[in-house]
C-alpha positions as CSV (number, residue, x, y, z in Angstrom):
1,X,118.6,119.4,152.4
2,X,116.4,122.3,151.0
3,X,112.9,120.7,150.1
4,X,109.8,122.1,148.6
5,X,107.1,119.9,149.4
6,X,103.7,120.5,146.9
7,X,100.5,119.4,148.4
8,X,97.1,120.5,147.2
9,X,95.7,120.0,150.7
10,X,97.5,121.1,153.5
11,X,96.1,121.2,157.0
12,X,93.7,123.0,158.0
13,X,92.4,122.3,154.5
14,X,92.0,118.3,153.1
15,X,91.9,115.1,154.5
16,X,94.3,112.2,156.0
17,X,96.7,112.8,152.8
18,X,97.1,116.4,154.1
19,X,97.6,115.6,157.8
20,X,100.5,112.7,156.5
21,X,102.2,115.6,154.6
22,X,101.9,117.9,157.5
23,X,103.7,115.4,160.0
24,X,106.3,114.7,157.8
25,X,107.3,118.4,156.6
26,X,107.5,118.9,160.3
27,X,109.3,116.3,161.0
28,X,112.1,117.2,158.2
29,X,112.1,120.6,159.5
30,X,113.2,119.3,163.3
31,X,115.6,117.7,162.2
32,X,117.4,120.7,160.4
33,X,116.2,120.7,156.8
34,X,114.5,123.6,155.5
35,X,111.3,123.0,154.2
36,X,108.7,125.1,152.5
37,X,105.5,123.9,151.2
38,X,103.3,125.5,148.9
39,X,99.3,124.3,148.7
40,X,95.7,125.7,147.6
41,X,95.0,129.1,149.4
42,X,91.6,129.6,150.9
43,X,90.6,133.4,150.9
44,X,90.3,133.1,155.5
45,X,94.0,131.5,155.4
46,X,97.2,133.8,155.6
47,X,99.0,133.5,152.0
48,X,102.4,132.8,154.3
49,X,102.7,131.2,157.5
50,X,105.1,129.8,159.7
51,X,104.3,126.7,161.7
52,X,106.4,124.1,163.7
53,X,109.4,125.3,161.7
54,X,107.8,125.0,158.2
55,X,107.1,127.8,156.3
56,X,103.9,127.5,154.5
57,X,103.0,129.3,151.7
58,X,99.3,129.4,149.7
59,X,98.4,130.5,146.4
60,X,94.9,131.5,145.3
61,X,93.3,128.1,144.2
62,X,89.6,129.2,144.2
63,X,88.6,126.4,146.3
64,X,85.3,127.1,148.3
65,X,85.5,124.2,151.1
66,X,88.7,123.1,153.7
67,X,86.8,119.2,153.6
68,X,86.0,119.0,150.1
69,X,87.7,119.5,146.5
70,X,86.1,118.8,143.1
71,X,87.3,117.7,139.7
72,X,87.1,121.3,138.8
73,X,88.5,123.1,141.4
74,X,91.6,120.5,141.1
75,X,92.0,122.1,137.5
76,X,91.9,125.7,139.4
77,X,94.4,124.5,141.7
78,X,96.4,123.5,138.7
79,X,96.1,126.8,136.6
80,X,96.7,129.1,139.8
81,X,99.5,127.6,141.2
82,X,101.9,126.5,138.8
83,X,103.2,129.6,138.2
84,X,103.7,130.5,142.1
85,X,105.5,127.0,142.0
86,X,108.2,127.7,139.1
87,X,108.9,131.2,140.6
88,X,109.5,129.7,144.1
89,X,111.8,126.7,142.8
90,X,113.6,129.2,140.5
91,X,114.7,131.6,142.8
92,X,114.9,129.2,146.4
93,X,116.6,126.4,144.3
94,X,115.5,123.5,146.3
95,X,117.1,120.4,146.1
96,X,114.4,118.1,145.7
97,X,110.6,118.8,145.6
98,X,108.2,116.6,147.6
99,X,105.2,116.1,145.7
100,X,102.1,114.3,147.9
101,X,99.3,113.2,145.8
102,X,100.5,112.2,142.1
103,X,97.4,113.7,140.6
104,X,97.0,116.7,140.8
105,X,100.4,117.7,142.6
106,X,102.5,116.0,140.7
107,X,101.2,117.6,137.3
108,X,102.9,120.6,138.6
109,X,106.0,118.9,140.1
110,X,106.8,117.1,137.1
111,X,107.4,120.2,134.4
112,X,108.9,122.2,136.9
113,X,111.5,119.8,137.9
114,X,112.0,119.2,134.4
115,X,112.3,122.7,133.4
116,X,114.6,123.8,136.7
117,X,116.4,120.0,136.7
118,X,115.4,119.5,140.1
119,X,114.3,115.8,140.6
120,X,111.1,115.2,142.4
121,X,109.5,112.1,144.9
122,X,106.0,111.2,144.5
123,X,104.0,109.9,147.2
124,X,100.7,108.4,146.5
125,X,98.1,108.0,148.9
126,X,95.0,106.6,147.0
127,X,92.5,108.6,145.3
128,X,95.7,109.7,142.9
129,X,95.8,106.0,141.4
130,X,93.5,104.4,139.2
131,X,91.3,102.2,141.2
132,X,91.7,103.9,144.2
133,X,88.6,105.5,144.5
134,X,86.5,104.1,141.4
135,X,83.3,105.9,141.6
136,X,84.7,109.2,142.0
137,X,88.0,109.0,139.8
138,X,87.4,106.7,137.3
139,X,86.2,108.8,134.4
140,X,89.2,111.5,135.1
141,X,91.8,108.8,134.8
142,X,90.6,107.5,131.6
143,X,91.5,111.3,130.3
144,X,94.4,111.9,132.2
145,X,96.4,108.5,132.2
146,X,98.7,109.5,129.5
147,X,100.1,112.3,131.7
148,X,100.3,110.4,134.7
149,X,102.1,107.8,133.0
150,X,104.8,110.7,132.5
151,X,104.5,111.8,136.0
152,X,105.1,108.6,137.3
153,X,108.2,107.9,135.0
154,X,109.9,111.0,135.2
155,X,109.7,111.0,139.2
156,X,113.2,110.1,140.7
157,X,111.6,108.0,143.3
158,X,108.4,107.0,144.1
159,X,106.4,106.2,147.2
160,X,103.2,104.7,148.6
161,X,101.6,105.2,151.9
162,X,100.1,101.8,151.8
163,X,101.0,97.9,150.2
164,X,97.4,98.4,148.2
165,X,98.5,102.0,147.0
166,X,101.6,100.6,145.7
167,X,99.7,97.6,144.2
168,X,97.4,99.8,142.6
169,X,100.6,101.9,141.1
170,X,102.4,99.1,140.1
171,X,99.5,97.9,137.8
172,X,98.4,101.4,136.4
173,X,102.2,101.9,135.7
174,X,104.5,99.5,135.7
175,X,106.5,101.1,138.7
176,X,107.8,99.5,142.1
177,X,106.8,102.3,144.8
178,X,108.8,102.0,148.3
179,X,105.9,101.3,150.8
180,X,106.6,103.8,153.5
181,X,103.3,103.3,155.9
182,X,101.6,106.7,157.6
183,X,103.2,107.1,161.0
184,X,102.2,109.2,163.6
185,X,104.3,110.4,167.0
186,X,104.0,107.7,169.5
187,X,101.7,108.1,172.4
188,X,102.9,108.8,175.4
189,X,100.2,109.1,177.9
190,X,98.9,106.2,179.6
191,X,96.2,104.1,178.2
192,X,93.3,102.7,180.5
193,X,91.7,99.5,179.5
194,X,89.5,99.2,182.1
195,X,86.1,98.5,181.3
196,X,83.4,101.4,181.2
197,X,79.7,100.7,181.5
198,X,79.0,101.8,178.4
199,X,81.8,101.3,175.8
200,X,83.0,104.3,173.4
201,X,82.4,103.9,170.0
202,X,84.2,106.4,167.7
203,X,84.0,107.6,163.8
204,X,87.1,109.9,162.9
205,X,87.4,111.8,159.2
206,X,85.2,113.2,156.6
207,X,81.8,112.4,156.6
208,X,81.7,111.4,152.8
209,X,80.5,108.7,150.3
210,X,83.8,107.1,150.8
211,X,83.7,106.7,154.6
212,X,80.1,105.5,154.5
213,X,78.8,107.2,157.7
214,X,75.4,105.6,157.1
215,X,76.6,102.3,157.4
216,X,77.6,102.8,160.4
217,X,74.4,104.5,161.9
218,X,72.3,101.6,160.7
219,X,74.9,99.0,162.2
220,X,74.6,100.9,165.3
221,X,70.5,101.0,165.0
222,X,70.7,97.0,165.0
223,X,72.4,97.1,168.6
224,X,70.7,99.9,170.5
225,X,69.5,97.5,172.9
226,X,73.3,97.2,174.4
227,X,75.3,99.6,176.3
228,X,77.4,102.1,174.2
229,X,78.3,105.6,173.1
230,X,79.1,106.9,169.4
231,X,81.1,109.8,168.8
232,X,81.5,111.2,165.3
233,X,84.7,113.2,164.7
234,X,85.0,115.0,161.7
235,X,82.5,117.1,159.1
236,X,81.6,116.6,155.3
237,X,78.8,117.0,152.5
238,X,76.9,113.9,154.4
239,X,77.0,115.4,157.7
240,X,73.6,117.1,157.6
241,X,72.0,113.6,156.1
242,X,73.7,111.6,158.8
243,X,72.0,113.2,161.4
244,X,68.7,112.9,160.0
245,X,69.6,109.2,159.7
246,X,70.3,109.0,163.1
247,X,67.1,110.6,164.1
248,X,65.4,108.2,161.8
249,X,66.8,105.2,163.0
250,X,66.1,106.2,166.7
251,X,69.4,106.6,168.2
252,X,70.1,110.9,167.9
253,X,70.7,110.8,171.8
254,X,73.4,108.2,171.8
255,X,75.4,110.1,169.4
256,X,77.7,113.2,170.1
257,X,78.6,115.2,166.9
258,X,82.2,116.7,167.6
259,X,82.7,118.3,164.3
260,X,86.4,118.8,163.3
261,X,88.9,119.0,166.4
262,X,92.6,119.9,166.9
263,X,95.2,117.0,167.2
264,X,95.3,117.5,171.0
265,X,91.5,117.0,171.3
266,X,91.2,113.8,168.6
267,X,94.2,112.7,170.8
268,X,92.2,112.9,174.0
269,X,88.7,111.6,172.8
270,X,91.1,108.4,171.6
271,X,92.2,107.8,175.0
272,X,88.7,107.7,176.1
273,X,87.3,105.0,173.4
274,X,87.5,101.4,173.1
275,X,86.7,101.1,169.2
276,X,87.1,102.6,166.3
277,X,84.3,102.1,163.8
278,X,85.6,102.3,160.1
279,X,82.9,101.6,157.5
280,X,84.7,102.8,154.6
281,X,84.4,101.9,151.2
282,X,88.0,102.4,149.8
283,X,91.3,103.5,151.9
284,X,94.7,104.2,151.1
285,X,96.0,103.6,154.6
286,X,93.6,106.0,156.9
287,X,95.5,108.3,159.5
288,X,92.4,107.6,161.7
289,X,93.5,103.8,162.3
290,X,97.0,104.6,162.7
291,X,96.1,107.0,165.4
292,X,94.2,104.7,166.9
293,X,96.4,102.1,167.6
294,X,98.4,104.6,169.2
295,X,95.5,104.9,171.8
296,X,95.1,101.4,172.3
297,X,91.5,101.3,170.5
298,X,90.4,98.3,168.5
299,X,89.4,98.6,165.0
300,X,86.0,97.3,163.6
301,X,86.8,98.1,159.9
302,X,85.6,97.1,156.2
303,X,87.0,94.2,154.6
304,X,89.1,96.2,152.2
305,X,92.4,95.7,150.7
306,X,93.4,99.6,152.4
307,X,92.9,98.2,156.0
308,X,95.0,95.1,155.4
309,X,98.3,96.9,156.9
310,X,96.7,98.1,160.1
311,X,94.1,95.2,161.4
312,X,95.3,92.1,161.8
313,X,92.0,90.0,162.3
314,X,91.5,89.0,166.0
315,X,94.7,90.7,167.3
316,X,93.9,94.3,167.1
317,X,90.7,94.1,165.1
318,X,88.3,92.7,163.0
319,X,86.8,92.8,159.5
320,X,83.6,93.2,158.2
321,X,81.4,92.8,154.8
322,X,79.7,96.1,153.8
323,X,76.5,95.4,155.2
324,X,75.1,96.8,158.4
325,X,74.4,93.1,159.2
326,X,78.1,92.7,159.0
327,X,79.2,95.5,161.4
328,X,76.5,94.9,163.9
329,X,77.4,91.5,164.4
330,X,81.1,92.2,165.1
331,X,80.0,94.8,167.3
332,X,77.8,92.8,169.6
333,X,80.5,90.0,170.1
334,X,82.9,92.4,171.4
335,X,80.3,94.4,173.3
336,X,79.0,91.4,175.1
337,X,82.7,90.3,175.4
338,X,84.3,92.7,177.3
339,X,87.8,90.5,177.8
340,X,88.0,90.0,174.0
341,X,87.4,94.3,173.7
342,X,90.0,94.5,175.5
343,X,92.6,92.2,174.3
344,X,92.1,93.4,170.9
345,X,93.0,96.8,172.5
346,X,96.3,95.9,173.8
347,X,96.7,94.4,170.7
348,X,96.2,97.6,168.9
349,X,98.7,99.6,171.5
350,X,101.3,96.4,170.2
351,X,101.0,97.0,166.8
352,X,101.1,101.0,167.1
353,X,105.1,100.5,166.9
354,X,105.2,99.9,163.5
355,X,103.9,102.9,162.5
356,X,106.0,105.0,164.6
357,X,106.6,108.6,162.8
358,X,110.3,108.7,163.4
359,X,110.4,105.6,161.6
360,X,108.8,106.4,158.6
361,X,111.0,109.8,158.4
362,X,113.8,108.2,158.5
363,X,112.8,106.2,155.3
364,X,111.8,109.4,153.4
365,X,115.0,111.2,154.3
366,X,116.9,108.4,152.9
367,X,114.6,108.3,149.7
368,X,114.7,112.3,149.4
369,X,118.3,112.1,149.6
370,X,118.9,109.8,147.2
371,X,116.4,111.6,144.6
372,X,118.5,115.1,145.6
373,X,121.6,113.5,144.2
374,X,119.9,112.7,140.7
375,X,120.1,116.4,139.5
């Protein structure tokens, strides 16, 4: 198949959703499909790039930062990317368009698909459906819901990255998206389950309000008499405030701030980790959690629907209320009971088979092939 992937965020731009799009696109290309990605450009990134068998095309978007996109910048993405998408689709004639994020990407996929008779598939990640990240997008969906309904109803097929996202989409648009869980390549390196003198706790992702890093620091401050180290992988708008908070709480010397790392560096860090700490307010199906499973890392996460597909209570992790006290209590139990921690880590590795990328891409191939036959 000739597959045109549309995604307003594609690595190195964006967060977990963009990384999902990248992994799926690269695996489709590896299987012999011709894949071109059209995404938002930044001044320091090449306009055209060949990477892992995928042709990446970047149109001007006036976006300022790799890891943050405001609503006005989404609007500029639509204005600057519609015509390049239409031109590419008209000259290249893909069999199907795969649009990651119903909003804003679907706003381009729908008219281009209709004008040229090319079917499109939607993949929803979280913030692109009402109720996903309400404090950031509730006002936006009140304005665009009439358009969003047409985007969903016009798609040849719809998918969602978790049961939570599928439920939100069904509630808002009366659709039944096929759930295709986020996947990663199986880790082939040996996992060391031996007990460490100071267990390593990791936070992985964008330092934003949604990820709630300040709560993680408050929880760790309540158990600072216990042995542990904390590694923060990622950066974002709350980065400076988080560093100041750590100093105020007296735990700055226990924390390593790594910033954004390559995939290989993240893998090496997770191989040395014991616990992934996720204090998020909202999640679709976080890639950080899926990657943690592959590396045998226990997960201590918020009691939110978006983590229900990845954490099995008492099997590979534990759920916490969104309070520092709840997270501190869970962390304390695991740090003081090393056999229980080891059991959860082993449970993560066992559960990782459910999130194997090959299995998920098999489903994407089937969905895209069915959609392409509707042209």
